[in-house]
NUKOLRO-846657 format. One line per field, with one value per residue: residue in one letter; x negated, y, z of N, C-alpha, C in turn. Coordinates in steps of 0.1 Angstrom, whole numbers, plus 5000, padded with zeros to 4 digits. Layout:
# residues N
r: a:...
nxx: X:...
nyy: Y:...
nzz: Z:...
caxx: X:...
cayy: Y:...
cazz: Z:...
cxx: X:...
cyy: Y:...
czz: Z:...
# end
This chain:
# residues 437
r: x:x:x:x:x:x:x:x:x:x:x:x:x:x:x:x:x:x:x:x:x:x:x:x:x:x:x:x:x:x:x:x:x:x:x:x:x:x:x:x:x:x:x:x:x:x:x:x:x:x:x:x:x:x:x:x:x:x:x:x:x:x:x:x:x:x:x:x:x:x:x:x:x:x:x:x:x:x:x:x:x:x:x:x:x:x:x:x:x:x:x:x:x:x:x:x:x:x:x:x:x:x:x:x:x:x:x:x:x:x:x:x:x:x:x:x:x:x:x:x:x:x:x:x:x:x:x:x:x:x:x:x:x:x:x:x:x:x:x:x:x:x:x:x:x:x:x:x:x:x:x:x:x:x:x:x:x:x:x:x:x:x:x:x:x:x:x:x:x:x:x:x:x:x:x:x:x:x:x:x:x:x:x:x:x:x:x:x:x:x:x:x:x:x:x:x:x:x:x:x:x:x:x:x:x:x:x:x:x:x:x:x:x:x:x:x:x:x:x:x:x:x:x:x:x:x:x:x:x:x:x:x:x:x:x:x:x:x:x:x:x:x:x:x:x:x:x:x:x:x:x:x:x:x:x:x:x:x:x:x:x:x:x:x:x:x:x:x:x:x:x:x:x:x:x:x:x:x:x:x:x:x:x:x:x:x:x:x:x:x:x:x:x:x:x:x:x:x:x:x:x:x:x:x:x:x:x:x:x:x:x:x:x:x:x:x:x:x:x:x:x:x:x:x:x:x:x:x:x:x:x:x:x:x:x:x:x:x:x:x:x:x:x:x:x:x:x:x:x:x:x:x:x:x:x:x:x:x:x:x:x:x:x:x:x:x:x:x:x:x:x:x:x:x:x:x:x:x:x:x:x:x:x:x:x:x:x:x:x:x:x:x:x:x:x:x:x:x:x:x:x:x:x:x:x:x:x:x:x:x:x:x:x:x:x:x:x:x:x:x:x:x:x:x:x:x:x:x:x:x:x:x:x:x:x:x:x
nxx: 4992:4997:4999:5013:5026:5058:5061:5044:5011:4982:4966:4933:4925:4928:4947:4972:4992:4980:4959:4971:4978:4952:4942:4959:4951:4925:4927:4939:4919:4894:4874:4884:4865:4843:4851:4849:4826:4807:4802:4808:4811:4836:4847:4870:4898:4911:4922:4917:4925:4948:4963:4969:4985:5007:5017:5023:5043:5065:5068:5076:5099:5119:5133:5147:5164:5179:5192:5208:5225:5237:5227:5213:5181:5155:5169:5167:5144:5113:5092:5061:5041:5010:4992:4964:4969:4958:4938:4950:4944:4951:4958:4970:4991:5021:5039:5061:5079:5064:5034:5009:5011:5011:5033:5065:5060:5072:5065:5055:5071:5098:5122:5142:5173:5168:5182:5188:5162:5155:5162:5143:5128:5144:5149:5124:5120:5139:5129:5106:5114:5114:5127:5153:5160:5156:5147:5169:5190:5224:5240:5265:5285:5308:5335:5329:5334:5328:5326:5320:5301:5318:5343:5355:5358:5331:5329:5314:5309:5304:5287:5303:5327:5337:5337:5315:5314:5296:5262:5231:5201:5179:5192:5210:5194:5182:5204:5212:5233:5253:5270:5262:5236:5241:5255:5234:5215:5228:5231:5204:5199:5199:5178:5156:5153:5148:5124:5108:5108:5092:5068:5061:5054:5070:5070:5084:5110:5142:5178:5191:5213:5240:5243:5217:5209:5216:5201:5202:5183:5158:5131:5100:5085:5057:5057:5074:5057:5037:5051:5057:5032:5023:5039:5030:5004:5003:5015:4998:4990:4975:4965:4975:4952:4933:4907:4874:4848:4832:4807:4781:4763:4737:4740:4747:4770:4800:4812:4839:4873:4882:4901:4921:4930:4961:4980:5013:5034:5039:5017:5031:5058:5056:5049:5071:5091:5080:5084:5112:5116:5105:5125:5143:5135:5136:5163:5179:5186:5167:5162:5156:5129:5117:5118:5102:5076:5044:5045:5029:5026:5034:5056:5069:5098:5121:5152:5168:5196:5215:5243:5269:5253:5231:5203:5178:5158:5128:5107:5078:5055:5025:4999:4978:4985:5006:5035:5057:5086:5107:5137:5157:5177:5169:5189:5204:5226:5248:5231:5240:5227:5216:5193:5183:5187:5174:5149:5136:5130:5109:5091:5086:5074:5051:5037:5034:5014:4990:4961:4967:4969:4985:5010:5001:5008:4999:5004:5000:4983:5004:5027:5050:5061:5094:5119:5151:5187:5199:5218:5222:5199:5192:5177:5175:5193:5186:5192:5207:5224:5221:5196:5165:5132:5118:5098:5088:5084:5063:5070:5097:5109:5133:5154:5178:5199:5215:5250:5252:5271:5295:5310:5321:5298:5287:5300:5282:5282:5275:5277:5261:5244:5229:5235:5230:5237:5242:5268:5296:5293:5301:5336:5354:5367:5351:5326:5316:5313:5295:5273:5268:5267
nyy: 4988:5023:5040:5065:5093:5103:5129:5145:5155:5158:5189:5203:5221:5219:5233:5244:5264:5286:5290:5300:5327:5336:5337:5356:5379:5381:5391:5415:5428:5428:5433:5421:5413:5408:5385:5366:5353:5323:5301:5316:5323:5322:5335:5329:5339:5318:5298:5266:5252:5267:5266:5238:5235:5250:5236:5212:5220:5228:5204:5187:5199:5205:5180:5175:5197:5192:5169:5179:5195:5176:5170:5155:5140:5162:5183:5209:5237:5254:5282:5298:5323:5332:5358:5379:5404:5430:5432:5422:5398:5369:5339:5315:5298:5285:5271:5254:5224:5202:5207:5201:5198:5211:5236:5252:5281:5291:5309:5330:5334:5330:5351:5365:5377:5396:5400:5407:5412:5436:5455:5465:5482:5503:5513:5521:5543:5560:5562:5576:5602:5617:5638:5634:5607:5580:5550:5545:5559:5563:5544:5544:5518:5512:5509:5509:5524:5528:5543:5524:5518:5505:5514:5503:5497:5496:5477:5467:5442:5432:5402:5389:5399:5420:5454:5474:5499:5527:5519:5512:5521:5502:5479:5475:5468:5445:5428:5427:5443:5450:5472:5494:5497:5504:5528:5543:5542:5557:5581:5589:5590:5578:5583:5590:5566:5547:5557:5552:5524:5519:5531:5514:5491:5479:5472:5463:5471:5484:5487:5518:5519:5518:5491:5482:5487:5466:5446:5439:5441:5422:5401:5384:5359:5366:5393:5402:5397:5416:5440:5435:5432:5459:5471:5456:5464:5489:5507:5510:5503:5476:5462:5430:5403:5377:5372:5375:5379:5379:5363:5364:5343:5347:5351:5377:5402:5409:5440:5456:5468:5494:5489:5506:5512:5525:5550:5544:5548:5565:5558:5559:5556:5530:5516:5519:5506:5480:5474:5474:5452:5432:5428:5414:5388:5386:5391:5390:5379:5359:5343:5316:5312:5317:5293:5278:5289:5295:5308:5331:5342:5369:5381:5397:5401:5394:5381:5369:5367:5358:5364:5340:5322:5315:5321:5317:5334:5343:5367:5379:5389:5384:5396:5394:5380:5377:5363:5349:5332:5314:5297:5278:5269:5256:5256:5277:5274:5274:5270:5266:5275:5300:5327:5323:5296:5282:5291:5304:5282:5268:5289:5292:5267:5269:5292:5283:5264:5275:5295:5325:5359:5377:5403:5436:5456:5480:5513:5536:5568:5595:5583:5580:5565:5564:5566:5559:5562:5534:5533:5558:5572:5594:5610:5590:5592:5589:5557:5548:5523:5516:5521:5521:5515:5530:5533:5564:5587:5614:5638:5638:5637:5630:5655:5660:5649:5619:5612:5588:5559:5572:5569:5540:5516:5510:5483:5452:5429:5393:5380:5377:5385:5364:5339:5317:5289:5267:5270:5246:5214:5213:5210:5181:5189:5210:5202:5197:5222:5234:5218:5198:5164
nzz: 5000:4994:5014:5015:5030:5041:5051:5037:5027:5048:5052:5044:5064:5100:5113:5097:5098:5112:5095:5072:5080:5084:5058:5047:5061:5055:5028:5035:5050:5038:5009:4977:4958:4974:4987:4969:4968:4973:5001:5024:5058:5082:5111:5135:5156:5168:5195:5203:5225:5235:5212:5211:5234:5227:5205:5217:5235:5218:5204:5225:5237:5217:5209:5233:5234:5211:5218:5239:5225:5209:5184:5154:5154:5144:5135:5146:5143:5150:5158:5168:5183:5198:5213:5223:5247:5248:5229:5206:5194:5176:5192:5189:5166:5154:5128:5126:5137:5129:5132:5120:5094:5062:5047:5047:5065:5093:5112:5098:5076:5081:5082:5103:5118:5148:5171:5205:5211:5201:5219:5240:5224:5220:5245:5254:5239:5251:5277:5273:5274:5300:5314:5308:5310:5332:5351:5366:5355:5348:5324:5299:5297:5279:5256:5220:5189:5157:5125:5095:5065:5047:5050:5072:5108:5131:5159:5184:5209:5244:5255:5273:5268:5283:5298:5317:5329:5342:5343:5358:5340:5340:5348:5327:5307:5318:5321:5295:5282:5256:5248:5265:5255:5228:5231:5243:5222:5202:5215:5216:5189:5156:5138:5154:5168:5148:5138:5161:5161:5138:5147:5167:5154:5134:5101:5080:5057:5068:5073:5082:5103:5127:5136:5138:5163:5178:5169:5141:5123:5106:5113:5110:5133:5137:5132:5152:5173:5169:5176:5203:5213:5212:5232:5254:5256:5270:5253:5231:5199:5185:5155:5148:5146:5131:5125:5135:5124:5093:5075:5051:5027:5035:5061:5068:5079:5062:5049:5065:5064:5085:5114:5133:5167:5176:5193:5202:5220:5251:5279:5303:5297:5286:5309:5326:5310:5310:5337:5338:5321:5335:5353:5338:5341:5369:5377:5355:5322:5320:5343:5346:5343:5367:5380:5364:5360:5376:5410:5414:5389:5373:5349:5319:5298:5271:5261:5231:5210:5182:5160:5163:5175:5159:5159:5183:5205:5223:5237:5252:5278:5297:5319:5302:5279:5250:5239:5215:5207:5185:5179:5157:5128:5097:5077:5085:5101:5131:5162:5187:5209:5232:5236:5261:5267:5248:5231:5253:5270:5257:5256:5283:5289:5274:5285:5311:5308:5299:5304:5323:5332:5358:5355:5365:5394:5396:5388:5359:5357:5364:5372:5398:5428:5441:5465:5458:5451:5438:5418:5406:5405:5421:5449:5478:5507:5543:5556:5535:5519:5493:5485:5468:5458:5431:5401:5387:5360:5365:5353:5354:5380:5405:5419:5432:5459:5466:5473:5489:5488:5488:5466:5448:5437:5403:5383:5383:5366:5364:5340:5308:5277:5272:5287:5316:5312:5285:5259:5258:5239:5204:5195:5181:5157:5150:5144:5118:5108:5125:5124:5141:5153
caxx: 5000:4989:5000:5018:5035:5070:5060:5034:4997:4976:4956:4919:4924:4935:4958:4976:4999:4971:4950:4979:4976:4938:4942:4966:4944:4913:4931:4942:4908:4882:4875:4885:4852:4834:4856:4847:4813:4807:4794:4812:4814:4846:4848:4884:4902:4919:4919:4922:4932:4961:4971:4973:4996:5019:5022:5029:5056:5075:5071:5083:5112:5130:5142:5156:5175:5188:5200:5217:5236:5242:5222:5205:5167:5149:5179:5162:5130:5108:5079:5056:5028:5004:4981:4959:4978:4951:4930:4958:4938:4960:4951:4976:5003:5027:5050:5072:5077:5053:5024:4997:5014:5014:5047:5071:5054:5083:5060:5052:5081:5112:5126:5156:5178:5161:5192:5185:5148:5153:5166:5132:5123:5153:5147:5111:5122:5146:5120:5096:5120:5117:5136:5166:5162:5148:5151:5182:5199:5236:5243:5279:5288:5322:5338:5323:5341:5321:5329:5310:5301:5328:5356:5360:5352:5322:5333:5307:5314:5295:5289:5314:5339:5341:5330:5311:5313:5282:5253:5217:5193:5171:5201:5216:5184:5180:5216:5214:5246:5254:5277:5253:5225:5246:5257:5221:5208:5235:5227:5191:5199:5194:5166:5146:5151:5141:5110:5101:5106:5080:5056:5058:5048:5079:5066:5094:5122:5155:5189:5193:5227:5242:5241:5203:5207:5218:5192:5206:5170:5153:5116:5093:5079:5045:5060:5079:5046:5031:5058:5056:5018:5022:5045:5022:4991:5005:5019:4987:4992:4963:4969:4972:4941:4928:4893:4864:4837:4829:4792:4778:4754:4725:4743:4750:4784:4806:4819:4853:4881:4884:4914:4920:4941:4968:4990:5027:5042:5031:5015:5041:5070:5054:5049:5085:5097:5075:5090:5125:5116:5103:5138:5150:5131:5140:5177:5187:5189:5156:5158:5151:5115:5113:5116:5092:5063:5039:5051:5021:5025:5044:5057:5081:5102:5135:5159:5174:5205:5222:5257:5273:5242:5222:5189:5174:5145:5123:5095:5074:5040:5018:4989:4968:4990:5019:5040:5070:5091:5120:5143:5168:5179:5165:5201:5210:5239:5246:5223:5247:5217:5213:5179:5180:5189:5166:5135:5131:5125:5096:5082:5081:5065:5038:5031:5030:5003:4978:4956:4974:4968:4998:5011:4997:5017:4992:5009:4990:4985:5017:5038:5052:5071:5103:5131:5163:5199:5196:5229:5222:5185:5190:5170:5183:5192:5182:5202:5214:5224:5218:5183:5156:5120:5116:5088:5093:5075:5062:5077:5111:5112:5146:5155:5191:5201:5227:5259:5251:5282:5307:5317:5317:5287:5292:5300:5270:5286:5265:5277:5251:5243:5221:5239:5221:5240:5247:5282:5298:5291:5313:5347:5353:5370:5341:5313:5311:5309:5283:5262:5266:5272
cayy: 5000:5035:5048:5078:5097:5111:5143:5152:5153:5167:5198:5203:5228:5212:5242:5251:5277:5297:5293:5309:5340:5340:5340:5369:5390:5383:5400:5428:5435:5427:5435:5408:5409:5402:5372:5356:5346:5310:5299:5325:5318:5330:5332:5333:5341:5307:5290:5253:5248:5273:5260:5225:5236:5255:5225:5203:5226:5227:5190:5181:5205:5204:5168:5177:5207:5185:5160:5187:5199:5164:5171:5144:5145:5170:5194:5222:5241:5264:5288:5305:5330:5337:5367:5386:5416:5443:5432:5418:5386:5357:5328:5303:5301:5273:5275:5244:5213:5194:5217:5198:5195:5223:5237:5265:5286:5299:5320:5341:5335:5329:5364:5363:5388:5395:5402:5416:5415:5450:5465:5472:5492:5515:5518:5527:5557:5568:5564:5586:5615:5616:5648:5630:5593:5572:5536:5544:5567:5556:5543:5541:5505:5513:5505:5517:5523:5537:5541:5518:5522:5499:5519:5496:5502:5487:5477:5456:5438:5425:5388:5384:5406:5430:5466:5475:5513:5532:5508:5518:5518:5490:5468:5474:5460:5432:5420:5428:5448:5456:5485:5504:5499:5511:5542:5549:5545:5567:5594:5593:5593:5567:5587:5588:5552:5541:5561:5545:5510:5519:5534:5502:5481:5474:5477:5458:5480:5480:5497:5527:5518:5515:5477:5479:5488:5453:5436:5434:5441:5409:5401:5371:5359:5373:5407:5405:5396:5428:5450:5433:5435:5473:5473:5450:5471:5502:5516:5512:5492:5470:5453:5416:5398:5363:5372:5383:5383:5371:5364:5359:5331:5351:5354:5391:5405:5417:5453:5454:5480:5497:5487:5515:5511:5537:5552:5543:5552:5569:5547:5560:5550:5516:5510:5519:5496:5467:5472:5469:5439:5422:5425:5404:5376:5385:5392:5391:5367:5349:5339:5302:5313:5317:5279:5271:5294:5296:5319:5343:5347:5379:5383:5405:5395:5397:5371:5374:5357:5364:5361:5326:5314:5310:5322:5318:5341:5349:5374:5385:5390:5384:5406:5393:5372:5380:5351:5350:5319:5314:5284:5279:5258:5260:5259:5289:5270:5277:5261:5264:5279:5314:5329:5318:5282:5276:5296:5306:5270:5266:5300:5289:5256:5274:5301:5275:5255:5282:5305:5338:5369:5383:5417:5443:5465:5493:5522:5545:5582:5601:5576:5581:5556:5572:5560:5565:5554:5526:5535:5571:5578:5605:5607:5583:5597:5579:5548:5545:5509:5514:5527:5512:5522:5528:5541:5576:5596:5627:5649:5637:5633:5634:5666:5660:5638:5611:5610:5574:5552:5580:5563:5526:5514:5504:5468:5446:5415:5384:5376:5384:5381:5351:5333:5306:5276:5268:5266:5232:5210:5216:5200:5173:5196:5220:5196:5198:5236:5238:5210:5188:5150
cazz: 5000:4993:5027:5013:5041:5037:5055:5029:5030:5058:5045:5049:5077:5110:5117:5085:5100:5115:5083:5064:5085:5081:5043:5045:5067:5046:5018:5041:5057:5030:4994:4970:4951:4984:4992:4958:4970:4979:5013:5034:5072:5087:5125:5138:5170:5173:5207:5201:5238:5235:5201:5215:5243:5220:5197:5227:5241:5208:5201:5236:5241:5207:5210:5245:5230:5202:5226:5246:5215:5201:5170:5151:5155:5133:5131:5151:5140:5159:5155:5180:5182:5211:5210:5235:5249:5246:5216:5194:5187:5176:5198:5184:5157:5149:5119:5126:5147:5124:5131:5113:5080:5054:5042:5050:5077:5098:5120:5089:5065:5086:5085:5108:5127:5161:5182:5216:5212:5197:5229:5246:5215:5222:5259:5255:5234:5261:5289:5268:5276:5315:5319:5305:5313:5341:5352:5373:5348:5345:5310:5297:5291:5275:5242:5209:5176:5147:5111:5088:5051:5039:5054:5084:5120:5138:5173:5190:5223:5253:5254:5282:5264:5293:5299:5331:5333:5344:5347:5357:5328:5341:5348:5314:5299:5324:5318:5280:5278:5242:5247:5271:5245:5216:5235:5245:5209:5195:5221:5211:5174:5148:5131:5164:5172:5136:5138:5171:5156:5129:5155:5175:5145:5124:5088:5070:5055:5074:5071:5094:5107:5142:5139:5141:5178:5184:5163:5128:5115:5105:5113:5113:5146:5139:5132:5166:5182:5168:5183:5217:5217:5215:5245:5264:5257:5275:5242:5221:5189:5179:5145:5151:5138:5133:5121:5143:5116:5081:5072:5037:5027:5042:5075:5070:5080:5052:5053:5068:5065:5099:5120:5145:5177:5175:5203:5197:5231:5263:5289:5314:5292:5285:5323:5331:5303:5315:5350:5335:5315:5346:5360:5330:5347:5383:5379:5343:5313:5320:5356:5346:5343:5381:5384:5355:5361:5390:5418:5413:5375:5370:5334:5315:5285:5266:5254:5219:5205:5171:5158:5162:5181:5149:5163:5197:5206:5236:5235:5264:5280:5310:5320:5291:5267:5244:5233:5209:5203:5178:5176:5148:5118:5083:5070:5091:5108:5145:5171:5200:5219:5234:5238:5275:5268:5237:5229:5266:5276:5251:5261:5297:5288:5269:5295:5323:5305:5294:5314:5323:5343:5361:5353:5377:5400:5396:5377:5354:5361:5359:5377:5412:5434:5448:5471:5452:5450:5426:5408:5399:5404:5429:5461:5487:5521:5553:5559:5523:5516:5479:5483:5461:5454:5417:5395:5379:5354:5373:5346:5356:5393:5410:5428:5439:5468:5464:5484:5489:5493:5487:5454:5446:5427:5390:5382:5378:5364:5361:5326:5300:5264:5272:5300:5321:5308:5271:5258:5256:5226:5195:5194:5169:5144:5147:5142:5104:5106:5133:5120:5151:5149
cxx: 4991:4989:5005:5028:5047:5069:5050:5020:4992:4965:4942:4918:4933:4947:4963:4983:4990:4962:4958:4977:4962:4937:4948:4957:4930:4916:4934:4929:4895:4884:4876:4872:4842:4838:4854:4834:4815:4799:4797:4815:4824:4849:4862:4886:4909:4913:4925:4930:4946:4969:4977:4985:5009:5025:5029:5042:5067:5079:5079:5097:5123:5138:5151:5167:5184:5197:5211:5229:5241:5239:5214:5190:5162:5158:5173:5147:5126:5095:5074:5043:5023:4992:4976:4966:4970:4944:4938:4952:4948:4953:4957:4988:5008:5039:5061:5069:5066:5041:5012:4999:5018:5028:5052:5067:5064:5077:5057:5064:5096:5117:5140:5160:5172:5170:5187:5171:5145:5155:5154:5127:5132:5150:5134:5112:5129:5136:5108:5101:5124:5126:5150:5170:5152:5154:5165:5193:5212:5238:5258:5281:5304:5323:5332:5331:5335:5325:5317:5311:5312:5342:5362:5354:5343:5325:5326:5312:5302:5297:5300:5327:5344:5333:5326:5309:5299:5273:5239:5209:5186:5180:5208:5207:5183:5192:5220:5228:5245:5259:5268:5242:5229:5248:5244:5215:5215:5232:5213:5191:5192:5180:5154:5143:5144:5127:5102:5099:5093:5067:5051:5052:5057:5075:5076:5106:5134:5165:5191:5207:5229:5240:5226:5200:5209:5211:5196:5193:5164:5137:5112:5087:5066:5047:5066:5067:5038:5038:5056:5041:5016:5028:5036:5009:4993:5008:5009:4988:4979:4968:4965:4961:4937:4913:4884:4853:4836:4814:4790:4768:4741:4727:4745:4765:4789:4812:4834:4861:4883:4898:4915:4932:4948:4978:5004:5037:5034:5029:5025:5054:5068:5054:5063:5093:5093:5082:5105:5126:5112:5116:5146:5147:5136:5155:5186:5189:5178:5152:5154:5136:5110:5110:5105:5078:5058:5044:5042:5019:5037:5044:5069:5085:5116:5140:5166:5183:5213:5236:5259:5262:5233:5207:5187:5160:5141:5109:5091:5059:5037:5008:4979:4973:5004:5023:5054:5074:5105:5124:5155:5169:5175:5177:5209:5224:5237:5239:5231:5238:5216:5198:5174:5180:5180:5152:5129:5124:5111:5086:5077:5072:5051:5030:5026:5018:4991:4974:4963:4970:4981:4998:5008:5008:5011:4997:4998:4992:4998:5029:5039:5063:5080:5115:5143:5175:5198:5207:5230:5209:5183:5183:5179:5182:5189:5194:5211:5213:5221:5205:5174:5144:5118:5105:5094:5082:5075:5068:5092:5115:5125:5145:5168:5192:5215:5237:5262:5264:5295:5316:5312:5307:5293:5291:5287:5273:5275:5265:5269:5251:5236:5223:5230:5224:5245:5262:5284:5296:5303:5323:5346:5356:5360:5327:5307:5306:5296:5271:5259:5271:5277
cyy: 5013:5043:5062:5082:5105:5125:5151:5150:5163:5176:5197:5210:5220:5220:5250:5264:5288:5300:5302:5324:5345:5344:5354:5381:5391:5392:5414:5436:5436:5429:5422:5404:5403:5388:5362:5348:5333:5310:5309:5318:5327:5325:5338:5334:5329:5301:5277:5248:5254:5267:5246:5225:5241:5244:5215:5207:5224:5212:5183:5186:5204:5192:5169:5187:5201:5176:5167:5191:5188:5165:5159:5149:5151:5181:5208:5224:5252:5270:5296:5312:5334:5346:5373:5399:5428:5443:5428:5406:5374:5345:5314:5307:5287:5277:5265:5233:5203:5203:5214:5195:5209:5224:5251:5269:5296:5311:5333:5344:5334:5343:5364:5375:5386:5397:5411:5418:5430:5459:5472:5483:5505:5521:5525:5542:5566:5572:5574:5600:5616:5626:5644:5616:5588:5558:5535:5553:5559:5556:5539:5528:5504:5511:5515:5514:5533:5533:5534:5521:5517:5503:5512:5502:5492:5488:5465:5453:5432:5410:5383:5390:5417:5443:5467:5489:5518:5522:5514:5512:5504:5478:5465:5465:5446:5423:5420:5432:5455:5470:5496:5507:5507:5526:5550:5552:5556:5581:5598:5597:5582:5570:5585:5574:5544:5545:5554:5530:5510:5522:5522:5490:5475:5480:5473:5468:5475:5491:5505:5529:5515:5500:5474:5480:5475:5442:5431:5434:5427:5410:5386:5371:5366:5388:5411:5406:5410:5439:5448:5434:5450:5476:5468:5457:5486:5512:5518:5500:5488:5460:5439:5411:5384:5362:5380:5388:5373:5374:5358:5348:5334:5353:5369:5394:5413:5430:5450:5467:5482:5495:5495:5512:5525:5538:5552:5548:5557:5558:5547:5553:5534:5509:5509:5508:5482:5464:5467:5455:5428:5419:5415:5390:5375:5384:5392:5378:5357:5344:5324:5302:5312:5303:5273:5276:5294:5309:5332:5348:5356:5382:5392:5400:5399:5385:5377:5363:5364:5358:5346:5317:5308:5310:5324:5323:5343:5354:5380:5384:5389:5396:5406:5385:5377:5368:5353:5336:5321:5299:5286:5267:5264:5263:5270:5286:5273:5266:5258:5268:5294:5315:5323:5303:5275:5280:5299:5294:5267:5276:5297:5277:5260:5282:5294:5267:5262:5291:5319:5346:5375:5398:5424:5453:5479:5502:5531:5559:5587:5594:5577:5571:5564:5563:5566:5556:5547:5527:5548:5578:5590:5601:5601:5589:5586:5570:5544:5530:5506:5519:5516:5520:5519:5537:5552:5582:5609:5639:5648:5632:5638:5646:5667:5648:5632:5612:5595:5567:5559:5575:5549:5525:5508:5489:5463:5431:5406:5379:5384:5379:5368:5344:5321:5292:5277:5265:5251:5227:5212:5205:5192:5180:5207:5215:5198:5213:5240:5229:5199:5174:5143
czz: 5000:5006:5025:5024:5036:5041:5047:5034:5040:5050:5051:5062:5087:5115:5106:5087:5103:5103:5073:5067:5083:5067:5041:5050:5061:5035:5023:5045:5049:5016:4987:4963:4961:4988:4981:4960:4977:4992:5024:5047:5078:5102:5129:5153:5176:5186:5206:5214:5238:5224:5205:5224:5236:5212:5206:5232:5230:5205:5213:5239:5230:5207:5222:5241:5220:5209:5233:5237:5207:5187:5167:5151:5142:5128:5134:5146:5150:5153:5167:5176:5196:5207:5223:5235:5244:5232:5204:5187:5188:5181:5193:5176:5152:5141:5118:5135:5142:5121:5122:5099:5073:5049:5046:5064:5083:5107:5111:5079:5069:5091:5090:5117:5141:5173:5193:5218:5208:5208:5236:5237:5215:5235:5261:5249:5244:5273:5285:5270:5291:5320:5317:5310:5323:5343:5358:5366:5344:5330:5309:5290:5289:5260:5232:5196:5167:5133:5104:5073:5043:5042:5066:5096:5126:5153:5180:5204:5231:5251:5262:5278:5273:5291:5314:5336:5334:5349:5347:5345:5329:5342:5335:5305:5304:5320:5303:5276:5265:5242:5253:5261:5233:5220:5237:5232:5202:5201:5218:5197:5166:5142:5141:5167:5160:5136:5149:5167:5147:5137:5163:5167:5135:5110:5077:5069:5062:5072:5084:5097:5121:5145:5142:5156:5185:5177:5149:5119:5116:5105:5114:5127:5147:5139:5146:5175:5181:5176:5198:5222:5220:5228:5256:5267:5261:5263:5231:5211:5183:5168:5148:5141:5141:5130:5130:5134:5104:5077:5058:5038:5034:5057:5078:5070:5067:5057:5054:5069:5080:5103:5133:5154:5177:5187:5197:5207:5242:5272:5300:5309:5291:5299:5328:5323:5308:5329:5348:5329:5325:5353:5351:5336:5361:5385:5367:5335:5313:5333:5357:5347:5358:5386:5376:5357:5375:5397:5416:5399:5373:5355:5332:5301:5282:5258:5241:5213:5194:5169:5156:5166:5170:5152:5178:5198:5221:5232:5248:5266:5295:5310:5308:5279:5263:5236:5227:5204:5196:5177:5167:5139:5105:5074:5075:5097:5123:5153:5184:5212:5220:5235:5251:5276:5257:5238:5243:5272:5270:5255:5275:5297:5284:5280:5308:5321:5300:5304:5312:5334:5346:5358:5366:5381:5400:5385:5371:5360:5356:5363:5392:5417:5443:5453:5467:5454:5437:5415:5401:5398:5412:5442:5471:5501:5531:5556:5547:5520:5502:5475:5477:5457:5439:5412:5386:5372:5362:5366:5347:5369:5397:5420:5436:5448:5466:5476:5486:5495:5492:5476:5452:5435:5414:5391:5377:5376:5360:5346:5317:5286:5262:5285:5303:5315:5293:5270:5256:5242:5217:5196:5181:5156:5141:5143:5128:5102:5113:5131:5131:5146:5161
# end
């Protein structure tokens, strides 16, 4: 027998997904005529140890998720990217569950709606305006009805179908409230928000419409990793790279186009956003991580779920690693998984198995810790039961004192866009539509 495998041949490179990105970046960073020389030595940023753990996490978790959703084996696919937070060096990249076989590289080519992963990109824009917004600023989580281009009305809903009234900014992000986010984005202005997207690293064209505030823009996992690297690096965007050096046949380095680190957001706004994204893990849509990760590993992140549960995302970072995971189906049928019940599980497996530094509590210059009423951001009087110490940009310190307890606090309902448990398996009449068996 010839021993031909049904999965295709194994390429010369042991890590074909990572090698795809190397080839792309060679074309981006070096002149084509220089790359035509034979005998070049290319030194990459790949960490085989991290790569092995990412592959193991995807390989081990996907069958469990398929069993949970009563899918036949091989139904779900996944992609993941791990990079260093400050340098933007790609340490590992997996383009599918069969990581060692060349083919469709989902980490680079699966351009899918990102859902609620977009929300931190809106909140960092607000927090960059400290005179107007802080972590406790009440956001209006009430109904939205906007005219759309086709003559219809765009009326988004929260995942639980409820409204929650005024909600503190940090809690609106932690609970992933759609209506509060849309109202915030519209108050900031679509032009401003779109410009912030681009500054954070979104290079792909997108439609400047209200639906972008809830993640209608589509990105590949590696593009999401670029955006989250910027947020993890205190607002400084370092172009993701896989290549450290290229030497010619004489051992001399080739000339390389300079890749400069660029400021994309203030360090103060990035710190405040990171604090809020830590609450996603502490009390929001990613509390499962508290059970999976070591107690001393402080991380920040965001779940993402798209319409009809077609895409499950989780993106986040520790003190030195940025990791993005996507779970979905190649046929774009529903997965039955939210960001919290799908991609989050793989993300937790990866981060628990690789070396990580925890996020630090040391704020940058320009941040002060203030005791305030957690529901309105005003100074908390002595004995206030709603008092909480929050970080503030010194350019927007509170000056008014709260009448703590005089009015009931806003509702902080536990239902979120990425609830802790998955929905039940599809009913018999729904199986054909959802892809279940």
